[in-house]
N, C-alpha and C positions, 0 to 999 in steps of 0.2 A: 711379416708373419707373426701371428699371435703366439704368445709364449706356450700355451697349452694346445696348439693345433696339432692334430694327428695327421699323418700321411697315410692314406688308404686308397685303394683302387676306386675309381668312379663307379657309382652304383652300389657300393657296399657301405656307404656312410650311414651312421646311426642318426635317426631324426626323431624329434618329438612330435612331428606332424604324422601321426600314425593313421592307418586307414580308419580305425574307429573314431579318431579325432576328426577326420574329414567328414565321416558320416554323421557324427553327432553335431558337427558344425554346419551341416548342409541345410539347416533350416533357413528359409528365405522369406522375405517380405514382398508382397505384391499389392498392386492396385489400391493405393491410398485414396480415400474419398473424404471430403469434408461435407458435413450436413449443412447445406446452404440455408436451411431454416434455423440452424443453431451452429453458426460458423466457429464456435469455440471447441467443437468436438470433431475429432478425426477418427476414421475407421480404416482398417487394413486387413489383409489376409496374410496368415503365416503358415508355412508348410511345417509339418511335424514328421520327419523321417522316423522317429522313434515310435510313432503311432501309425505306422504303415503308410506314411506319406499323406496323411489327412490334412486338408486345408481348413484352417480355423479362422473365424472372424472375430476380431478384437476391436476395442475402441478405448479412447482416453481423451482427456482435454489436451488441446494443442500446446499448452504451456506447462504440462505436467511432466517433469523429467524424473519422476519416481514412478511408483506403481500405485499411487494413492487413488487415482480415478480410473485405473485400468479395469476393464471388464472383458471377460471372455464370453462372447455372445452365443457361441455354439460349442459349449463345453462338453456336452454329451457326445460320446463316440459315434453315435448314429448320424451325426451331422458332418458332412464333408462339403464345404462350399466350393463346388467345382461343377463345371458344365462340360458336356461332350460335344457341343456344337462345333462343327469343323474338326472334331477330334482333338484339336489343340486348346479349345476352350477360351478362358479369359472372360472378363466382364460378367462375372458370376453373381454380382450383387449390386444393389443401389440403395441409397438412403435419402430420406427427406423427412424433416420434422419428427425424427425419432423412429419412423417406420422403415424397417429394413425388409427388402424383398431379395431372396436369393435362390439359387438353384442348388439342389442337393444331389450328390453324385449317385447314390444308390438307386434312386428311381427317376432321376432327372426332373423331379417335380419342382414347382415354384412354391416357395414358402414365405409366409409373412410373419414378422414378429415386431411388436411394439416395444422398442428398447427403453421407452420412458417408464415401463413397468418392470421392475427387477425380477419378478417371478414369472414373466411372460414366457410362454412356450411357442416355438414356431409352429404354424399351422398351414397346411397345404391349401393353395388357392388355384384358380384357373380350371382348365378342363380336366386335370388330374388323370392324364393318360400317360403311362410310362413310355409310350412310343413317341412322345413329343419332347423336344429338347428346347431350352430357352437360354438366351444370353443377351448381353448388351442392354441391360435394364436402365430405364430412367423413370423416376416417379414424378407424375404431374403435380404441380404445386397445390392443386385441390385435394390431393391424397385420395382421389376417387378411382384412379387407375394408374397402371404402369404400362409404358410402351417398351417393347423389346423385340428381339429377333427370335423367330420360332423356326425350328427345323423339324419337319414332319416325316417320321420314319414308319408311319402306319402301314404303308404299302411297299416302300422300297427304301433300302439304305443307300445304295449308290446313286439313286435319283431323288433323294429326299428333298421335297420342295421347301424353299425358304420363303418366309414372309415376315413383314413387319406387322405386329399385332398389338392390340390394346387388351390388357387383362384387368377386369374390374377388381378393385380392392374392396372386399366386403367389410361391413361393420360388424361389431360383436353381436348384434341382434339377430343375425341370420344363421347363427350356429345351430346345427341340427341336434337331434336327440343323442347322437354319439359324440357330442362335444366337438364336432368338426364343421368346417365350412363346406356346404354342398358344392359340387362342380358348377362352374359357370362357363359360358361360351366365350372363346377368344374372338375378338372383333378384328378381322383381317383388314389392315389398312393399305398394304402394298404387297403384291405378289407377282410383279411383272418382270422379275429378273431371277437368274440362277442363285444369286447371293445378295444379301443386304446387310448393312452394318451401321453402327454408330449413330442411332437416333439422338437428336438434340432438340430441346424445346425452348422456344424464346420466352424470356421472362416477361415480355411486353404483351404477348397475346398467345394464341394457340397455334402459332407457326411452328412447323416441324421440319427439320432438315435431316438428311441421311444420305449415305452413298450406296450404290449398288453396282454390280458387274455381272458379266456372263462368261460362260465357257467360250473359247478355251483359255481366256485370260485369267491370271491371278490378279489380286488386288493391287500389286505393285506394277502391273502392266498397264491396265486401263480401267478406270472407274468413272461413274457418272454421279455427279452431285445433284440432289433434288431438294426442292422446297415445296411445301404444301400447307394448307390450312386444315386443321382438324375441326370437323363440325361435331359439336357436342349435342347429344340428345337430352331429353328432359331429365334423365338420370345423371347427367354430367359425364357420360361415357361417349367417346367418339365411335362412330360406326363407319365413317367414310372420310376420305381426304378430298378436299376441293382445291382447285387452282394448282394442281400438280404441275410443276414446271422444272425444266432442266436449268440448273445454274451454271454448270461447267461440265466438260467432258462428254458432250453429246456424242452418241454413237455416229461414226462416219466423219467426225471432225477431228480436231487435234487429239491424239492419244496421250492422255495424261493420267497419272495416278494421284487421286485426291483422297486425303485423309483428314480426320479430326475436325469435322464441322463443329463450330462453337458460336453460340450467340452471346454477345456481351449484354450488359444491363440496359443498353439503349436499343437492343434488338438488331445490331449489326452482326452479320454472319461472317465469321473468320474461318479460314481453313488452310490446309497445306496442299500444295500441288507441285509436281515436278515438270510442269510445262516448259520451264527454262532449261531442263536437263538435270536439275537438282531439286530436291524437295524444299521449297521456300514458302513463306507465308503470303497469303492473299486475303482480300475481303470483298464482299459484295456491297457496293456503294448504294446510297439513296437513289442514284440515277439508274440503278438496275444493271450497272456495268461492273465487271471485275477489275479490281485495282491491285497493283503491287503494294504490299505492305512495306517493303524495302524501297529505298530510292532506286536501286537497280539490283537485279538478281545476284546472289552470292553463289560462288562455286563451292557450296557446302550444303550438306543435308541437314534439315531441321527435324527430320523424322526418320524412322526405320521401317522395315517391312512389317505389315500387320498380320503376322501368323496367328495372333491371338487378339481377342477383343479387349478394349479398355485402355489402349495406349494413350498417353497424354504428355506431349512435349510442347504444347501450345495451350495457353489458358488466358482468357480475358481477366483483367485486373479490376475488381469493383472499386469505384471511386476515382479511377484514373481514366478519363474519357479517351477513347480510341486507343487504349493501351492493352498489350498482351505480353505475357511472359513467354520467352522463347529460349531455346538452347540449340547449339550447333557445334560441330567440330571443324576447325580450320587449321590446316598445317599441323595436324596431330594434337592440337590444343583445344580442350573443351571451353566453350564460351557460353555464358548465360547473360540475359539482359531483359530489360523492359523496353519493348518497342512501341513507340507512338506511330501508328500507321498513317496518321494525318501529316506529321512532320518528317516521318521516316527516321527520327532520331532514336538511337539505342542508348539507354542508360545501363552501363555495365554492372553486372552482379558478380563479383569475384567468386570463383568456384574453388573452395579451399581444399586443394589436393584431389578433387574429383576428376574422373575421366569418363564417367557415364552417369546420366541423370534421367529421371522420368517420373511419371505419375504426378504431374503438377496439379496442385489444388491451392486455392486461396482461402485463408481463414483469418481469424482474429484471436489474439490473446485476451484474457479477461481484463487486461488494462487498456484494451482498445487498439493495441498495435497490430498492424496488418502483417501477416506471416504467409510465406509461401511454404506449403507442405510438399515434400518431394522425397523420392527414394533415390539415393545417390551412393556412389562408391568410387574407389580409386585403386591404384596399384598396391597400396598397403592396407586397405580397409575394404571389407565386403560391403555389398549393397545393404543399406540400412535406411530407416525412416528418420527424416530430419525436419525441423522447422527452421526456416530461413527468414530472419527479421529484415524485411526489405529496407526499412529506414536506417537501421543500424548496420546493415551489410554484414550480419553475423549469423552463423548457423549453430544449432544445438541438436544433438542426437536424441531422438525419442525412443528408439528401440535398437536391439541388436547388441553384439559384443562391443564393449566399450573401447577396446584397443587390441586388435589382432596383432598389430605391429609390435606392441609391448609384450604380448604373450609369447611371441615367436621372434623376439629381437635377435638378429644375427642369423636367422634361418630363412628369411624371405628374399626371394629373387625379384628384383624390380625389372619390368620389361623395358626393352629398348626397341623402339620402332625402327625397322629396317626397310629400305627400298632396294629391291634386287632386280637384276635384268632377267627378262624372260622373252618368249616369242609368242606371236599371234598366229592363228591358223590362216592358211593351210600349212601344217607342220611338214618339214622336210621338203618344202617347195621354195623356189626362189622368190615366190610372192609372200612368204612368211616375213613379217616385219618385226623389228625389235620393239620391245615395250618394257614397262616397269610393272611390278606387282609389289605387294606389301605384306608385312608380317611383324609380329612381336617376337623378339628373341629374349629368352630367359636363361642367363648363365647359371651353372651349378653354384649354389650358395649354402654354406653351412659353416658357422663360426668355429666349429670344433674340428673341421677337416679341410685338407687340401689334397689334390690328386698328385700322383708321382710325377716327377719332372719329365719322364719319358712317355707320358700317357696323355691322350686327349679324351675328353668325355664322350660317351655315347650321346646321340641326339634322338629325341622323340619329336616327330613332326605331327602336329594336330591339324586335321582337316575338319573344319566346322560343318555342322549340319545345315539343312536348308534344301538345296544349296544356296538359295537366296537368303543370306544371313551374313553375319560378321563375327570375327573374333573380337573380343573386348580385352582391354588392359586392366579391367577391374580385378582385384585380388580373387583368385580362385584357388582354394585349398587343394583341389585335385592336381593343379599344376605344381604347387609348392611341394606336394608329396614327392614328386619326381626330382625337382631341382635340389631339394634339401638332402637327397640321397646321392647327389653327384651326377645326375642325368640332365643334360641341357634340353630345353624345350623350345620349339618355335611354333607359334600359332599363326597359321597362314590365312591372310585375306586374299585368296586367289581371285582371278578374274571371274566376275559373277557375284562378288561380295557387295554388300551395301555400305554406304558411307562415303562413296567416291563418285556418286552421280549415276545417271541412267546409262551412259555409254559404257562405263566400266561394268555396271550391273549386267548389261546385256552382252558382254563378251562371251558369256556362257551359252547364249542362244545361237544356234542349236548345237552347241559343242560340249554338253555335259559329258564327262568322261574323257575329255580331251584337254580343254583349257585348264580345268582344275588339276588334272594330273600333271600337265606341263608345269604349272606354277608350284605345286607342292614339291615336285622333284627339283625344280630350279632353286627353290629356297634351301632345300637340304644341301644341294651341291654347292651353292653359294657360300654357306656357312662352313662347309668342309674345305673349300678352296681358300677361304679366308683364314684357315688354320685354327678355327674355334672348336671344331668337333672332329671326331674320329670318322674318317670316310668309310671305314669298314664296319662301323657299328651304327648305321643309320636305321631308325625304326619309324613306323608311322601308325597312327591310331585315329579313328573317327567313328562317330555315331550317326545312324540314319543315313542321310545323303552323304555325310562325311565318311561313313562306313563304306559306301559304294566307292568314293574317291580313293579310300585306302586300298580296297581290293583291286581297283583298276590300276593304281600305281604298281601294285605287286605283280599283276598279270601282264601289263603292257609295257612296264619299265622295270623288268626284273633285275637289271644291272644296278639299280640304285639302292634298294633297301634290303636289310638282312632279316627283318621280322616285322610282322604287323598285327594289329588288333582291330577287329570289327565289332562294334557295339550296335546291335539291332540295325545292321547295314544291309543295303540292297546288293544282291549278287546277280540277279536276273532282271534286267530292265523290262523284258517282255511280260514277266509275271506281274511286276509292279503296274505296268500299263493296263493289265486286265483285272487286277484284284484290289487296287487301292480304293480309298474312300472318296466321297464326292468332291471334297474341297480340292484335292490334288488329282482328280481323275483325268484331267486334261493338261495338267502341268507338263507331262512329258512331250506334249505337242510342241512346246517352245524349247524344251531342253534337248530333244532329240529329233522329233519330226512327227507328223501325223501317223497314227497307228490304225490299221495294219499296213498302210501304204509304205511306211519306212521300216517295215519289220526287219529287213536285212541289216539296217543300221542298228536297231535295238540288239540284235544278236551279236553283231560285230563288237559292240562296246560292252557287252555283258561279261564280267569276269568269269561267270560260270562256264561260258563256252570257250574260254581261253585258259583253262587250267593247265594245258600242256606247256604254256610258257611261264606259269607261276612256279617258282622254284624255292621259295623261302617259307618258313613256318608261319602259321597264323593261328590266333586264338579268337574264337567267336563267343560273344556274350549276348543273350537274347531273352526278352520277356515273352512268356507264353501267351499273354493276353493282348499282344500288340496288334492293333487294328490298322496302324499306318504302314508298317512293314511286316508282312505276315511272317511268323516263325519259320515257315518252310524255306524262306530265303537263306537262312543260315544253314538249315539242315541239308539242302541241296548242295551247297558249297562244301560243307564238312564231308559229306559222303564222297564227293568227287575227289577231294584231297586225300581221303583215306585210301581210295582205290589207286591213286597215283603214287602213294608211299611218302607223301609229304607229312612232316610232323604237324599235327593239328590238335587243338584242344577246343572243347565245346561245352559251355556251361549255360544251362537254361534256368530261368527264375520263374517259379510259379507265382501267380498273382501280380506280376509286373506287366505294365503296358509299354508304351513307347518312351523309354527312359526309365531309370530305376529310382523309386521313391522311398523304399523301405531301407532303414539305416543298415540292417544286417546285409542287404544285397549290395548297397553302395560300397560297403567295406570289403565284402568278398570279391566284388568285381575288380576293385583296385589291387588288392593283394594277388589275385589270380593273374592279372596282367604283369605285375612286377615279377612274380615267380616265373611265369612263362618266358619273359624277356631275359631274366637272369640265366635261365637254362640255355638260351640260344646265344646270347651275347657274351657269356662267359664271365659273369661276376657273381660273387656270393652276397646274398642280402644279409643285412644286420637284423632283419625282422624274422621272427618265428612264424612261418606261413604254412598252412596246410597245403601239401602238394596238390598240384592240378594234374589229373590224368592226361597224358599226352599220347595220342595215337601215333604209331609208326616210330616211336622213340625206344631204342633198345634198352635204355636205362630206366624206362618206366614199366612197372609191372602190369599196369592196366592197359593192355593193348587190344 
């Protein structure tokens, strides 16, 4: 025991990781890109919670570890480099030869800026219709056009057609009298599927590859990989695709999820597919056949689900024939390497304390050294932008906090991956089989405090969103906020999570609201039975689909948890099936069943219709501009709990969408949850927090 350690009840420890510190440190980096015409320059997007969650585009030299060459390319507050395609966005910009094309949030317009000119101002190009949304940009090497995904909302939102289009890049000479580019016509290249993604152009010719899919599948269920030749007109702009052919994933054949088409410098097409049961790398050979890049498939995922555009965990290496950079997690350990697809040999690239990596790009330092640009993080460091010197096997940080672990030394809880027993459906039947599920466990950690000898800590169970997603062991200040106050946390990768192959991912089909509930409850009870946490003070929290799992746990397993928090969560599956956006419009077909044919099942699994069995307090936090989970999902549940007499709190945030981006709202949401939990679980917080109105609570004046 440390000399100056205080003994205090769990939950009441004083922590330097305040809600404001979490909010101010919530800035994240996204989507690194190297300008392949100037590979000494890297670009990336940074979120700014203190600016209302605005996404800003920045760039610097790949070997500049100061701010000497740093440029903020969208400094004016009117620029927000973000797209609403699929509502989740991603892939909001591209760069080539200093030309940057990006989507701006306020009007969803496409803008062009020449970054070689320091005084250049972004100017709108394309059709310039606010009902059109764009993403997944790639600039053609001629710099005459950009290929991208377009989502057309001119006639319908829920049925908005998707297409692959070419947008002409105007020259300065066509500026009109208002000092603007006049509108131009998008050239539709492909519109034969409900969804299309990830166009890639071969450096050898005008070969184009992309993938597409149709309802009712999501892109992690089944996609089709295409190749075609762009036919250029006299103006150098493509108007049609010729020789369109299916490379893999033909409808009616093997169902496989195909991601990240990439051409190497020799024109060989590489991609990731889960045809083996795990997302593994493959390539299209000169013989026209698909070949395994590995000697034999690995039981490891080399990619994750593409909720957003722009993912990159596979990238060809210039100058190394038949070689790609890859990453995967096996037995809980992150591995990176350079894979020679001809010899199947992998040259290991040590990952220095990282547990998650992505946004792979290849560039060069000014001295000619080849560097891998990536965004990476680990249990004691947030996701940051790094250069990784391949020859020297060393990494240097380009952006982000220099050392969170130093700033909060003695206050950070390191996750322990646990494997716990669970059951498979049909539950309560002799046919239900034993199985394992996974989670990260974070013990309470604070160098200044310890709990009383006769007390065990409360537990907060986190149910991640998606539900096709995964918990990560990368440092999350929001988790450390709880653990540094003496509250244990477990982040559950319930059946249906990614990272464990297709079979595990599809455990949730069609058992959403059952398998996830079973596994979250099993994780909590496993930790309680192990003597690590207080069985009487189990709590649960989740956002979006995780909010649904939270509410379902409280409604259908009322004996397990004492309190819960739902952040923009689903309470009525039927409303979601009828009101959600196009990208997820038929997701419930897999998760629950076809609607309205399976309407009875939607009702049965909806917490809103099982309020009679929900007996513990809940706090709801909701953005009022959420298009993914309508705000009425929270309102319906709150009203039902009010009528039943259950203690309930409800906080709505104006100007927030699906998730909270503004620093003041991030902080308020955290403090509100802590305050609410303290009132229910019986501990006094060390923080001065504005009280939260709690309905049906005799001690609360606002009833």
